[in-house]
Structures are given as C-alpha cells and as structure tokens.
N, C-alpha and C positions, 0 to 999 in steps of 0.2 A: 469459564478458561479457556486460553488462546490453545491450538492443537498446536501451532507451531510460532517461533519469532523468528525473525529475519530483524539484523541490525546490519548497520551502516554506519563510517566516516567519510566525510568528505570537505573539501577548503573551498573557499570563493574568493575570488580577487578585483577588484575594478580601480584605475586609476584615474583622476578627476585632474584635469588642465585647465590652461585657461579656453581650450577650444569646448569643453563642456557646459558654459552658460551656468543658467540659474534656474533652469529648469529642474524638477525630480528627475534623478538618475537611480534606476535598480539598480540594484547589486546581490538581492538574492529573492528568492523565488522557492519558497518550500517546495511547490508541487513538483519540481525537477528532480527531487530526490526519492519521490515518490513512485515516477513515471515508468520505469520498469517490471518495475509490480503490479501497475493496471490491470492487466489480463487475468490477472488471480481473483478480480472482483467477480468473475461470472462464479465461483467454487467458492468462495467465501465471503465472509465478512471483513473487514480489512479493519481492526483499530490502528490508527497512525501516529507516532506520536515525532515530534520534531524538538531539539534542544540546541539552542544557539551557544555554545560553549567559550567562544572569546573572538572578538573584532578591534582591530588594532589599526591605525593609521601613517605609515611614515608623513610627515609633512613637513614640508618643505616651502618657503614663502619669500625668497629673495627678493620679492618684488617688493613687498611691504619693510617701513623702517625696521632695522633690525631692535629688538625686545628685551633688556635682562629678564632673566627667571627672577623670579621675588625673592623680597630677603626678609627668609625666616629661618629658625633657631628653632629647636626641639624646646626650648622654655617657651614661647608663647603659646597663647592660649587658640584655640577654633576661631575665636572670633578676630583674633589680632592677624592669624594668617591668612582668613580669606580675607581683611582690610588689606593687607600685603599685596595678596593677588589681582584683589580690582585697583588697587594702585597703578599695576603695571599696566593693567587693562585699558586705563582712563586717559595713561600719558602717551601711550605707544597703539600705534593701527592694529587693526585685527579685522578676519570674517567670520563668519558662521559657517559651523559645517552643522544642517539643520537635518534631523535622523525622520527618516517617514514610514509610516504600515499603512497598511489597505489589504485588503480581502477581495481576490478574487481580480476581477476589474471595477472593483470599487472604487472611491474617492481617496484619495490620500489622508490620509490625519497627523498630524504635526505631534511628533512625539517628545524630541527636546533636542536644545541647541547647543554645540561645543564651540567656545569660542578659541580663533585660532592665531597667536600671533608669529611672527620670523625672529626667532629663538638664536640666529646665527648660523645655523647649521640643519642638516637634518635631522627630527625627532620623533621619537615611538612613542604616539600616548594611545593608551588603554579605552576602548568609549563603552563595552558592554556596563560597566561598573564607572559612573554612575549614571550614564547617560540612557541605556534603555534598562535596564532593571537595577536593582537593590540587593539582588541577591546574585549567587554562584553563576546561574547562568540564565539566558532568556527561553522560557517556553513559548513556543511558536504553535499556529496552529495547519495543518497539512494545504491550507488555505491562502496562508498570510503570503506576503509580499513585502520587502525592506527597500527602503530609497534616502537618496542623500539630495539635498542642494544645495547649492553654496548661496550666503545671506549677506547682502552687502549693508553695512552699517554707517557707510560715508566715507568710509577710507577704501571703498573698491570690491572688487573681486582678484580671483586667481589672475594674473599675468604672466606675462612670459618670462619662461625659468620655474612659476612657482607648479606645486604636483602634491597632491595626496591620494599616497599609494595604500588603498586599501587591503587589509585582506582576514577571510574571518575562518573560525573551524567549527562545525556543525557535528550532529552525530542525531541519528533517526532508528526506531522502531517501526517493525509490521509486526502486529498482532494479529494470526490467522485464523478465524474461526470457519471450519465447513461449514455449509449451507446444508438445512435438508433437502435430500434428492429428490427431483422430480422430474421423473424417467418419462416419455412419452411412449404409450404403448402402438405399436404398429398394427397392420390388416390384419385380422384373423385370417389363416391358409386354410383351408381344407384338405383333410386327408380321407382315404380307406385303405385299408390294410389288411388282405387272408390271414385266418390265425390257425395254421394246422395243428392237430392235435399229436402228432407225431415227433414234433420237437420244438423246442423254442425259436422264437422268429423275434428278430430287433424288428419293430414298428415306430421309433422314434430314435433318430441321431442324437445324441448328446448339442444343446445350445445354452452358451453359458447367457446370453441374453431374453432366455425364455420367461415370459411374463405372463401369458394365461395358456393352459392347456385342459383342452377338457376331451374326452373320449367315452366311448358310445357303444356298448354291443350290441350292435345288432342283428347277430347270428343267432343260430337256432341253440348253439348250447355254451355252457360255460366258458367263461375265461380266468386263468388267474395272470398278473401283472408283477412284476420283479425289474430293476435297475441294474440286471446283469442275466447271462445267460443258465443263469443255474433257477430260474425259475422253473416252479414245478406245479401240476397238479396238487392243487390243497396248503398251500405257500404261497405267499404274496397278496397284493391286493385280488380281491376275488369281483367281476362284473357278471352278473348274474345274464341268462340269456334272453334276447329279448329285450333290451333297455335299461342292464345296470350300466351305471356310470362313473365318472370319475372329472373331478372338478379340480384341479392344484395349479396355485401359483406361486409355489418352492425348487418342485424339482427340476433341476435343469442338465440331469445327466441324460444319459441313453434309456429307452424303456423298452424292456420284451415282454412277450407274451406265449402264451400256450392253453390249445383249447384243450376241452375234458370231454373227451369218448369222439367227437366229431368234427371237423374244421366250423369253425364260424368267423366272424368280422368286424373288425375294430372301424369306427367312423367317428370322427371329431374335427375340430380345428384348435389350432396352434397362432400364438400372436406373440411377436418379442418386442424389446425396447430398442425404442430405436434412438 
C-alpha cells in the first residue's frame, strides 16, 4: 500500500498548419507530468499512472473544396449511416490526421487515422473515442509519447489558411512507497572519560544520529550508567571494574555515570550515521 498519493491534472495544446509538414509532430510526452517528482525516487518507490481524458481538434480546412455533412437520419441503420459518410468522403477531398505512439526514444507506431474534410467552417472533433481507445479514457504509461502527422491521400496536405488546433486534458497520480532505510555508518570516534564517585558525570552528549556505541570500564571501581543525572550506585546499567562493557545501537540520548567507592574510567568508541 502506498504511503502517500499525489495527484494532478493538466492540459496540452498543439497547432498544425501548412508549416508543420508531413513528419510526426509530438503533442504529448507523459514523462513531463512526472518530472517534478523525480527527486523523490531516491527515498521512494514510485508508482506512476497517466490518464488521457480528452483530446479534440478544432479543424478548419478552407484550402479543400467544401464537403457537406453526411445526410443521415435517426431511422437509418448503422450500415446506412456509414455508407452515407463514406459517400461524402469519396466525392469530396480529404486529408488524414494519423495518431502515433512510442515509448521514450523508441520508434513511432501508427495507432489510427482520422479523415478530415472542409465543412465550410471550423469544426471541433473529439479524437479519444474511437481513434485512441474505445473506453472513456486512454491509459498511458509514464514513458509514452503521442504524436500526429498529416497524410496525403491524393488531395494534398494542409494548405494556406488551414489549421488543426489540438487540445487535450489529462490526469496523473504518483503513489509513493518509502524505501527501506540504507544508512551509512561513519568513522568510530574513540573517547575516554574519568568517572568520579562523588557525583554523576555526563560522559556522552545526546546524538540523534548515533549508530554504534561501545563503553568499557577500564578502571578499578564499578560504574553505574543511566540516561540522566539521577544515576546512582545500585541503579542503572552496571559496568564491572576492569573490563565491564556495554554495546548499544539504539540509545541516542545523553549518558551519565558514577563510580562506586572510588573514581574509575570509561573508554570506548562512538560512530554516527552520515
């Protein structure tokens, strides 16, 4: 399960004119939507999802002979409506708007082609259904790119005054799963502190990054250790004289000690995470 989920929406636009030529023109690079979150990859496993929700084009082709809208009525069957559409396409000039997709810097693959005619005015056409998917939205991977190109079917390409203004809406999500901590332990620093018997002595300051802590009683009197100045003989962690030791990897607070009967000495090393 993701620790956090980030969501966003955005739009993209691209205009095709006679200057666009017949090569593939990129209109969407999904990776751009996630670029802001790239630095999070050092600390999180990232699940990326991309949803193209709408893509339409405002089409105006005055350089082509004007074509009427297909003569269809509700009573027609599906095949009759298709036949009426194809009749207009056959009798009047048209160009193709082909959709392409690729992953990263791979080769463009053809998806579908919409045939466009001059309807005498600017006409807005939806493209997600049926040219990109038969569903309500198009699922894309974070590495996907979409492009378009103009296809000449014998009637020419975009001429002077022609344009296809594409606009799309998309939504994306970023699921963040924290990576296991992989901390690096720094150099072990030696220390040695004389411990009196009259009153407690703080021999290590607090260290929130403490990774490893070793302490050995190298003196001739027993020592008692605790995390504050209330340490007393008979309470706390006991280090026997002449070699009693403590190894700790979780204590990050300050450490105090007191010797029993006569002064002694604590020696050891401490290392921190870096």
